Structures are given as structure tokens and as C-alpha cells.
MARMI-891401 format. One record per atom (N, C-alpha, C): residue number from 1; atom name; x, y, z. Coordinates in steps of 0.05 Angstrom, whole numbers, plus 5000, padded with zeros to 4 digits. Layout:
{pos NUM | site CA | X X | Y Y | Z Z};
...
END
This chain:
{pos 1 | site N | X 1693 | Y 9797 | Z 1055};
{pos 1 | site CA | X 1682 | Y 9770 | Z 1053};
{pos 1 | site C | X 1688 | Y 9756 | Z 1079};
{pos 2 | site N | X 1669 | Y 9742 | Z 1090};
{pos 2 | site CA | X 1672 | Y 9727 | Z 1114};
{pos 2 | site C | X 1689 | Y 9702 | Z 1110};
{pos 3 | site N | X 1699 | Y 9691 | Z 1131};
{pos 3 | site CA | X 1717 | Y 9668 | Z 1129};
{pos 3 | site C | X 1703 | Y 9643 | Z 1115};
{pos 4 | site N | X 1679 | Y 9638 | Z 1121};
{pos 4 | site CA | X 1666 | Y 9614 | Z 1111};
{pos 4 | site C | X 1653 | Y 9617 | Z 1084};
{pos 5 | site N | X 1655 | Y 9641 | Z 1071};
{pos 5 | site CA | X 1642 | Y 9645 | Z 1046};
{pos 5 | site C | X 1655 | Y 9628 | Z 1024};
{pos 6 | site N | X 1638 | Y 9616 | Z 1008};
{pos 6 | site CA | X 1648 | Y 9600 | Z 0986};
{pos 6 | site C | X 1643 | Y 9614 | Z 0960};
{pos 7 | site N | X 1658 | Y 9607 | Z 0940};
{pos 7 | site CA | X 1655 | Y 9618 | Z 0913};
{pos 7 | site C | X 1649 | Y 9597 | Z 0893};
{pos 8 | site N | X 1639 | Y 9606 | Z 0870};
{pos 8 | site CA | X 1635 | Y 9588 | Z 0848};
{pos 8 | site C | X 1658 | Y 9589 | Z 0829};
{pos 9 | site N | X 1671 | Y 9567 | Z 0823};
{pos 9 | site CA | X 1694 | Y 9566 | Z 0805};
{pos 9 | site C | X 1685 | Y 9574 | Z 0777};
{pos 10 | site N | X 1701 | Y 9591 | Z 0764};
{pos 10 | site CA | X 1694 | Y 9600 | Z 0737};
{pos 10 | site C | X 1697 | Y 9579 | Z 0716};
{pos 11 | site N | X 1710 | Y 9556 | Z 0723};
{pos 11 | site CA | X 1714 | Y 9535 | Z 0703};
{pos 11 | site C | X 1693 | Y 9513 | Z 0707};
{pos 12 | site N | X 1693 | Y 9500 | Z 0731};
{pos 12 | site CA | X 1675 | Y 9477 | Z 0735};
{pos 12 | site C | X 1648 | Y 9485 | Z 0748};
{pos 13 | site N | X 1646 | Y 9510 | Z 0756};
{pos 13 | site CA | X 1621 | Y 9521 | Z 0768};
{pos 13 | site C | X 1613 | Y 9508 | Z 0794};
{pos 14 | site N | X 1632 | Y 9495 | Z 0808};
{pos 14 | site CA | X 1627 | Y 9483 | Z 0834};
{pos 14 | site C | X 1635 | Y 9503 | Z 0855};
{pos 15 | site N | X 1623 | Y 9501 | Z 0879};
{pos 15 | site CA | X 1630 | Y 9518 | Z 0901};
{pos 15 | site C | X 1656 | Y 9509 | Z 0913};
{pos 16 | site N | X 1673 | Y 9528 | Z 0922};
{pos 16 | site CA | X 1698 | Y 9521 | Z 0935};
{pos 16 | site C | X 1705 | Y 9543 | Z 0955};
{pos 17 | site N | X 1722 | Y 9536 | Z 0974};
{pos 17 | site CA | X 1731 | Y 9555 | Z 0994};
{pos 17 | site C | X 1757 | Y 9567 | Z 0984};
{pos 18 | site N | X 1758 | Y 9593 | Z 0979};
{pos 18 | site CA | X 1783 | Y 9605 | Z 0970};
{pos 18 | site C | X 1805 | Y 9604 | Z 0992};
{pos 19 | site N | X 1829 | Y 9603 | Z 0983};
{pos 19 | site CA | X 1852 | Y 9604 | Z 1002};
{pos 19 | site C | X 1851 | Y 9630 | Z 1016};
{pos 20 | site N | X 1855 | Y 9630 | Z 1043};
{pos 20 | site CA | X 1853 | Y 9655 | Z 1058};
{pos 20 | site C | X 1873 | Y 9676 | Z 1048};
{pos 21 | site N | X 1896 | Y 9668 | Z 1038};
{pos 21 | site CA | X 1916 | Y 9688 | Z 1029};
{pos 21 | site C | X 1908 | Y 9700 | Z 1002};
{pos 22 | site N | X 1891 | Y 9687 | Z 0986};
{pos 22 | site CA | X 1883 | Y 9697 | Z 0960};
{pos 22 | site C | X 1853 | Y 9702 | Z 0958};
{pos 23 | site N | X 1841 | Y 9704 | Z 0981};
{pos 23 | site CA | X 1811 | Y 9705 | Z 0982};
{pos 23 | site C | X 1799 | Y 9727 | Z 0964};
{pos 24 | site N | X 1812 | Y 9750 | Z 0963};
{pos 24 | site CA | X 1800 | Y 9772 | Z 0948};
{pos 24 | site C | X 1801 | Y 9769 | Z 0918};
{pos 25 | site N | X 1819 | Y 9752 | Z 0907};
{pos 25 | site CA | X 1820 | Y 9750 | Z 0878};
{pos 25 | site C | X 1822 | Y 9722 | Z 0867};
{pos 26 | site N | X 1817 | Y 9702 | Z 0884};
{pos 26 | site CA | X 1817 | Y 9674 | Z 0874};
{pos 26 | site C | X 1790 | Y 9668 | Z 0861};
{pos 27 | site N | X 1790 | Y 9660 | Z 0836};
{pos 27 | site CA | X 1765 | Y 9655 | Z 0822};
{pos 27 | site C | X 1763 | Y 9627 | Z 0812};
{pos 28 | site N | X 1784 | Y 9611 | Z 0815};
{pos 28 | site CA | X 1784 | Y 9583 | Z 0805};
{pos 28 | site C | X 1790 | Y 9565 | Z 0829};
{pos 29 | site N | X 1779 | Y 9541 | Z 0829};
{pos 29 | site CA | X 1785 | Y 9521 | Z 0850};
{pos 29 | site C | X 1812 | Y 9508 | Z 0845};
{pos 30 | site N | X 1820 | Y 9490 | Z 0862};
{pos 30 | site CA | X 1847 | Y 9478 | Z 0860};
{pos 30 | site C | X 1848 | Y 9452 | Z 0844};
{pos 31 | site N | X 1826 | Y 9445 | Z 0831};
{pos 31 | site CA | X 1826 | Y 9421 | Z 0814};
{pos 31 | site C | X 1846 | Y 9426 | Z 0790};
{pos 32 | site N | X 1862 | Y 9406 | Z 0783};
{pos 32 | site CA | X 1882 | Y 9411 | Z 0762};
{pos 32 | site C | X 1871 | Y 9423 | Z 0736};
{pos 33 | site N | X 1847 | Y 9413 | Z 0727};
{pos 33 | site CA | X 1835 | Y 9423 | Z 0703};
{pos 33 | site C | X 1828 | Y 9453 | Z 0706};
{pos 34 | site N | X 1818 | Y 9461 | Z 0729};
{pos 34 | site CA | X 1811 | Y 9488 | Z 0734};
{pos 34 | site C | X 1836 | Y 9506 | Z 0737};
{pos 35 | site N | X 1857 | Y 9495 | Z 0748};
{pos 35 | site CA | X 1882 | Y 9511 | Z 0750};
{pos 35 | site C | X 1893 | Y 9516 | Z 0723};
{pos 36 | site N | X 1891 | Y 9496 | Z 0705};
{pos 36 | site CA | X 1901 | Y 9500 | Z 0677};
{pos 36 | site C | X 1884 | Y 9521 | Z 0663};
{pos 37 | site N | X 1858 | Y 9521 | Z 0668};
{pos 37 | site CA | X 1840 | Y 9541 | Z 0656};
{pos 37 | site C | X 1847 | Y 9569 | Z 0667};
{pos 38 | site N | X 1854 | Y 9570 | Z 0693};
{pos 38 | site CA | X 1862 | Y 9596 | Z 0705};
{pos 38 | site C | X 1887 | Y 9606 | Z 0693};
{pos 39 | site N | X 1907 | Y 9589 | Z 0688};
{pos 39 | site CA | X 1932 | Y 9598 | Z 0676};
{pos 39 | site C | X 1928 | Y 9607 | Z 0647};
{pos 40 | site N | X 1911 | Y 9592 | Z 0632};
{pos 40 | site CA | X 1905 | Y 9600 | Z 0605};
{pos 40 | site C | X 1892 | Y 9627 | Z 0603};
{pos 41 | site N | X 1873 | Y 9632 | Z 0622};
{pos 41 | site CA | X 1859 | Y 9658 | Z 0622};
{pos 41 | site C | X 1879 | Y 9680 | Z 0630};
{pos 42 | site N | X 1897 | Y 9674 | Z 0649};
{pos 42 | site CA | X 1916 | Y 9694 | Z 0657};
{pos 42 | site C | X 1935 | Y 9701 | Z 0635};
{pos 43 | site N | X 1945 | Y 9681 | Z 0620};
{pos 43 | site CA | X 1962 | Y 9686 | Z 0598};
{pos 43 | site C | X 1948 | Y 9701 | Z 0575};
{pos 44 | site N | X 1923 | Y 9695 | Z 0571};
{pos 44 | site CA | X 1908 | Y 9709 | Z 0550};
{pos 44 | site C | X 1904 | Y 9739 | Z 0558};
{pos 45 | site N | X 1899 | Y 9744 | Z 0584};
{pos 45 | site CA | X 1897 | Y 9772 | Z 0593};
{pos 45 | site C | X 1923 | Y 9786 | Z 0590};
{pos 46 | site N | X 1946 | Y 9773 | Z 0596};
{pos 46 | site CA | X 1972 | Y 9786 | Z 0594};
{pos 46 | site C | X 1978 | Y 9792 | Z 0565};
{pos 47 | site N | X 1973 | Y 9773 | Z 0547};
{pos 47 | site CA | X 1978 | Y 9778 | Z 0518};
{pos 47 | site C | X 1960 | Y 9799 | Z 0506};
{pos 48 | site N | X 1937 | Y 9803 | Z 0517};
{pos 48 | site CA | X 1918 | Y 9822 | Z 0506};
{pos 48 | site C | X 1926 | Y 9851 | Z 0513};
{pos 49 | site N | X 1943 | Y 9854 | Z 0534};
{pos 49 | site CA | X 1951 | Y 9881 | Z 0541};
{pos 49 | site C | X 1968 | Y 9894 | Z 0519};
{pos 50 | site N | X 1963 | Y 9919 | Z 0512};
{pos 50 | site CA | X 1978 | Y 9931 | Z 0490};
{pos 50 | site C | X 2008 | Y 9932 | Z 0494};
{pos 51 | site N | X 2017 | Y 9935 | Z 0519};
{pos 51 | site CA | X 2046 | Y 9937 | Z 0523};
{pos 51 | site C | X 2060 | Y 9910 | Z 0520};
{pos 52 | site N | X 2044 | Y 9888 | Z 0520};
{pos 52 | site CA | X 2056 | Y 9861 | Z 0517};
{pos 52 | site C | X 2054 | Y 9849 | Z 0490};
{pos 53 | site N | X 2043 | Y 9864 | Z 0471};
{pos 53 | site CA | X 2038 | Y 9853 | Z 0444};
{pos 53 | site C | X 2064 | Y 9843 | Z 0431};
{pos 54 | site N | X 2086 | Y 9859 | Z 0433};
{pos 54 | site CA | X 2111 | Y 9852 | Z 0420};
{pos 54 | site C | X 2133 | Y 9847 | Z 0440};
{pos 55 | site N | X 2126 | Y 9833 | Z 0462};
{pos 55 | site CA | X 2144 | Y 9831 | Z 0484};
{pos 55 | site C | X 2170 | Y 9817 | Z 0477};
{pos 56 | site N | X 2169 | Y 9794 | Z 0462};
{pos 56 | site CA | X 2194 | Y 9780 | Z 0455};
{pos 56 | site C | X 2199 | Y 9782 | Z 0425};
{pos 57 | site N | X 2189 | Y 9801 | Z 0411};
{pos 57 | site CA | X 2193 | Y 9804 | Z 0383};
{pos 57 | site C | X 2214 | Y 9825 | Z 0377};
{pos 58 | site N | X 2227 | Y 9822 | Z 0354};
{pos 58 | site CA | X 2246 | Y 9842 | Z 0346};
{pos 58 | site C | X 2274 | Y 9831 | Z 0343};
{pos 59 | site N | X 2291 | Y 9845 | Z 0329};
{pos 59 | site CA | X 2318 | Y 9835 | Z 0324};
{pos 59 | site C | X 2336 | Y 9832 | Z 0349};
{pos 60 | site N | X 2331 | Y 9848 | Z 0369};
{pos 60 | site CA | X 2347 | Y 9847 | Z 0394};
{pos 60 | site C | X 2343 | Y 9820 | Z 0407};
{pos 61 | site N | X 2318 | Y 9811 | Z 0409};
{pos 61 | site CA | X 2312 | Y 9786 | Z 0422};
{pos 61 | site C | X 2321 | Y 9762 | Z 0405};
{pos 62 | site N | X 2319 | Y 9765 | Z 0379};
{pos 62 | site CA | X 2328 | Y 9743 | Z 0361};
{pos 62 | site C | X 2358 | Y 9739 | Z 0364};
{pos 63 | site N | X 2373 | Y 9761 | Z 0365};
{pos 63 | site CA | X 2402 | Y 9759 | Z 0369};
{pos 63 | site C | X 2409 | Y 9748 | Z 0396};
{pos 64 | site N | X 2394 | Y 9755 | Z 0417};
{pos 64 | site CA | X 2399 | Y 9745 | Z 0444};
{pos 64 | site C | X 2395 | Y 9715 | Z 0445};
{pos 65 | site N | X 2374 | Y 9705 | Z 0434};
{pos 65 | site CA | X 2368 | Y 9677 | Z 0434};
{pos 65 | site C | X 2388 | Y 9661 | Z 0417};
{pos 66 | site N | X 2396 | Y 9672 | Z 0394};
{pos 66 | site CA | X 2415 | Y 9658 | Z 0377};
{pos 66 | site C | X 2442 | Y 9657 | Z 0391};
{pos 67 | site N | X 2450 | Y 9678 | Z 0405};
{pos 67 | site CA | X 2476 | Y 9678 | Z 0420};
{pos 67 | site C | X 2475 | Y 9657 | Z 0442};
{pos 68 | site N | X 2452 | Y 9655 | Z 0456};
{pos 68 | site CA | X 2450 | Y 9636 | Z 0478};
{pos 68 | site C | X 2452 | Y 9607 | Z 0467};
{pos 69 | site N | X 2438 | Y 9602 | Z 0445};
{pos 69 | site CA | X 2439 | Y 9576 | Z 0433};
{pos 69 | site C | X 2466 | Y 9568 | Z 0423};
{pos 70 | site N | X 2482 | Y 9587 | Z 0413};
{pos 70 | site CA | X 2509 | Y 9581 | Z 0404};
{pos 70 | site C | X 2527 | Y 9575 | Z 0428};
{pos 71 | site N | X 2522 | Y 9587 | Z 0451};
{pos 71 | site CA | X 2537 | Y 9581 | Z 0475};
{pos 71 | site C | X 2529 | Y 9555 | Z 0488};
{pos 72 | site N | X 2505 | Y 9545 | Z 0482};
{pos 72 | site CA | X 2495 | Y 9520 | Z 0495};
{pos 72 | site C | X 2486 | Y 9500 | Z 0473};
{pos 73 | site N | X 2505 | Y 9490 | Z 0457};
{pos 73 | site CA | X 2497 | Y 9472 | Z 0436};
{pos 73 | site C | X 2486 | Y 9445 | Z 0447};
{pos 74 | site N | X 2465 | Y 9435 | Z 0436};
{pos 74 | site CA | X 2454 | Y 9409 | Z 0444};
{pos 74 | site C | X 2439 | Y 9410 | Z 0470};
{pos 75 | site N | X 2431 | Y 9434 | Z 0479};
{pos 75 | site CA | X 2417 | Y 9436 | Z 0505};
{pos 75 | site C | X 2392 | Y 9419 | Z 0506};
{pos 76 | site N | X 2375 | Y 9421 | Z 0486};
{pos 76 | site CA | X 2350 | Y 9407 | Z 0486};
{pos 76 | site C | X 2354 | Y 9377 | Z 0483};
{pos 77 | site N | X 2374 | Y 9369 | Z 0468};
{pos 77 | site CA | X 2379 | Y 9340 | Z 0465};
{pos 77 | site C | X 2388 | Y 9328 | Z 0492};
{pos 78 | site N | X 2405 | Y 9342 | Z 0506};
{pos 78 | site CA | X 2414 | Y 9332 | Z 0532};
{pos 78 | site C | X 2391 | Y 9332 | Z 0553};
{pos 79 | site N | X 2374 | Y 9352 | Z 0552};
{pos 79 | site CA | X 2353 | Y 9354 | Z 0572};
{pos 79 | site C | X 2332 | Y 9332 | Z 0569};
{pos 80 | site N | X 2328 | Y 9322 | Z 0545};
{pos 80 | site CA | X 2307 | Y 9302 | Z 0540};
{pos 80 | site C | X 2317 | Y 9273 | Z 0539};
{pos 81 | site N | X 2342 | Y 9269 | Z 0547};
{pos 81 | site CA | X 2353 | Y 9242 | Z 0546};
{pos 81 | site C | X 2339 | Y 9225 | Z 0568};
{pos 82 | site N | X 2326 | Y 9203 | Z 0561};
{pos 82 | site CA | X 2312 | Y 9187 | Z 0582};
{pos 82 | site C | X 2332 | Y 9172 | Z 0599};
{pos 83 | site N | X 2325 | Y 9169 | Z 0624};
{pos 83 | site CA | X 2341 | Y 9154 | Z 0643};
{pos 83 | site C | X 2362 | Y 9169 | Z 0657};
{pos 84 | site N | X 2364 | Y 9195 | Z 0652};
{pos 84 | site CA | X 2384 | Y 9211 | Z 0666};
{pos 84 | site C | X 2371 | Y 9224 | Z 0690};
{pos 85 | site N | X 2383 | Y 9221 | Z 0713};
{pos 85 | site CA | X 2372 | Y 9232 | Z 0737};
{pos 85 | site C | X 2379 | Y 9262 | Z 0740};
{pos 86 | site N | X 2362 | Y 9276 | Z 0752};
{pos 86 | site CA | X 2367 | Y 9305 | Z 0757};
{pos 86 | site C | X 2386 | Y 9309 | Z 0781};
{pos 87 | site N | X 2387 | Y 9289 | Z 0799};
{pos 87 | site CA | X 2404 | Y 9291 | Z 0822};
{pos 87 | site C | X 2421 | Y 9266 | Z 0824};
{pos 88 | site N | X 2444 | Y 9269 | Z 0838};
{pos 88 | site CA | X 2461 | Y 9246 | Z 0843};
{pos 88 | site C | X 2448 | Y 9227 | Z 0863};
{pos 89 | site N | X 2453 | Y 9201 | Z 0860};
{pos 89 | site CA | X 2441 | Y 9182 | Z 0878};
{pos 89 | site C | X 2458 | Y 9182 | Z 0903};
{pos 90 | site N | X 2445 | Y 9185 | Z 0926};
{pos 90 | site CA | X 2460 | Y 9185 | Z 0951};
{pos 90 | site C | X 2464 | Y 9156 | Z 0961};
{pos 91 | site N | X 2487 | Y 9152 | Z 0973};
{pos 91 | site CA | X 2494 | Y 9125 | Z 0983};
{pos 91 | site C | X 2480 | Y 9121 | Z 1009};
{pos 92 | site N | X 2472 | Y 9097 | Z 1014};
{pos 92 | site CA | X 2458 | Y 9090 | Z 1039};
{pos 92 | site C | X 2479 | Y 9090 | Z 1061};
{pos 93 | site N | X 2471 | Y 9101 | Z 1084};
{pos 93 | site CA | X 2489 | Y 9102 | Z 1107};
{pos 93 | site C | X 2481 | Y 9080 | Z 1127};
{pos 94 | site N | X 2501 | Y 9067 | Z 1137};
{pos 94 | site CA | X 2495 | Y 9046 | Z 1157};
{pos 94 | site C | X 2489 | Y 9059 | Z 1184};
{pos 95 | site N | X 2471 | Y 9046 | Z 1198};
{pos 95 | site CA | X 2463 | Y 9056 | Z 1224};
{pos 95 | site C | X 2476 | Y 9038 | Z 1245};
{pos 96 | site N | X 2493 | Y 9050 | Z 1262};
{pos 96 | site CA | X 2506 | Y 9035 | Z 1283};
{pos 96 | site C | X 2491 | Y 9042 | Z 1309};
{pos 97 | site N | X 2476 | Y 9023 | Z 1319};
{pos 97 | site CA | X 2460 | Y 9028 | Z 1343};
{pos 97 | site C | X 2476 | Y 9031 | Z 1368};
{pos 98 | site N | X 2500 | Y 9021 | Z 1369};
{pos 98 | site CA | X 2516 | Y 9022 | Z 1394};
{pos 98 | site C | X 2529 | Y 9049 | Z 1397};
{pos 99 | site N | X 2534 | Y 9063 | Z 1376};
{pos 99 | site CA | X 2548 | Y 9088 | Z 1377};
{pos 99 | site C | X 2528 | Y 9111 | Z 1378};
{pos 100 | site N | X 2532 | Y 9129 | Z 1397};
{pos 100 | site CA | X 2516 | Y 9153 | Z 1397};
{pos 100 | site C | X 2489 | Y 9150 | Z 1411};
{pos 101 | site N | X 2484 | Y 9129 | Z 1426};
{pos 101 | site CA | X 2459 | Y 9126 | Z 1439};
{pos 101 | site C | X 2461 | Y 9138 | Z 1467};
{pos 102 | site N | X 2439 | Y 9148 | Z 1477};
{pos 102 | site CA | X 2439 | Y 9160 | Z 1503};
{pos 102 | site C | X 2418 | Y 9145 | Z 1520};
{pos 103 | site N | X 2425 | Y 9140 | Z 1545};
{pos 103 | site CA | X 2407 | Y 9127 | Z 1563};
{pos 103 | site C | X 2388 | Y 9148 | Z 1574};
{pos 104 | site N | X 2363 | Y 9148 | Z 1563};
{pos 104 | site CA | X 2344 | Y 9169 | Z 1571};
{pos 104 | site C | X 2328 | Y 9160 | Z 1596};
{pos 105 | site N | X 2330 | Y 9135 | Z 1604};
{pos 105 | site CA | X 2314 | Y 9125 | Z 1626};
{pos 105 | site C | X 2329 | Y 9129 | Z 1653};
{pos 106 | site N | X 2355 | Y 9135 | Z 1652};
{pos 106 | site CA | X 2370 | Y 9138 | Z 1676};
{pos 106 | site C | X 2363 | Y 9165 | Z 1689};
{pos 107 | site N | X 2361 | Y 9165 | Z 1715};
{pos 107 | site CA | X 2355 | Y 9190 | Z 1729};
{pos 107 | site C | X 2380 | Y 9208 | Z 1730};
{pos 108 | site N | X 2377 | Y 9233 | Z 1729};
{pos 108 | site CA | X 2401 | Y 9251 | Z 1730};
{pos 108 | site C | X 2415 | Y 9249 | Z 1757};
{pos 109 | site N | X 2441 | Y 9250 | Z 1755};
{pos 109 | site CA | X 2457 | Y 9249 | Z 1779};
{pos 109 | site C | X 2459 | Y 9276 | Z 1791};
{pos 110 | site N | X 2455 | Y 9277 | Z 1818};
{pos 110 | site CA | X 2457 | Y 9302 | Z 1832};
{pos 110 | site C | X 2485 | Y 9305 | Z 1843};
{pos 111 | site N | X 2499 | Y 9326 | Z 1837};
{pos 111 | site CA | X 2527 | Y 9328 | Z 1845};
{pos 111 | site C | X 2534 | Y 9349 | Z 1861};
END
């Protein structure tokens, strides 16, 4: 495919330029609605594969999840608390213009 070739998006049916890194297999444009449709189609393809039918099913996975939940009580309640920041607030630093300045207009001294 040449560099300037455009494709028709499988969701919105508009022409778009595929990303050069994904040119050979990009079928959806970058509009959020089309990206969501691309992800839904990808997940449906993955779930349709025979080896993925029972991927997270069975007693081993149930025990694993139950053990994790017992080690992390209240995880979802803490994660959804409104007003809690994900990062610490950094303190503002004062800028001292007299310290650390260099005179860039001065000519270099020859020694």
C-alpha cells in the first residue's frame, strides 16, 4: 500500500489515513466511537476463539479471585471514593531570580 492511500473505516465508513506503523491491519479510524467499535469487535473475535471459551472459568480461578479479595478487603470501596487524588499534591517552589543566573551576553574571556 502506498503512503497516501486512504481506507474506509469499518464503523463510520469515512475515508481515513491509517497510521504508518499499523498500515497493514488498521481498519478503523481514530474517532472515539470507531475506536470503541474496534475494541468491541476485537473482544468478540477473541471470545469466539475455541481456546478462549473458558478462559477465566473453573474452580481454580474462583479460588484465586476469592483469595485476592480476602487479602484486599474494601478495595472497590476505597477506589471509588470521590475527592481522593491519585497523586500527592506537590508544593510550589519559589523562584529566586538572583541565584543561579548566568550572564549570557558577556563575551568569553581569553586567558
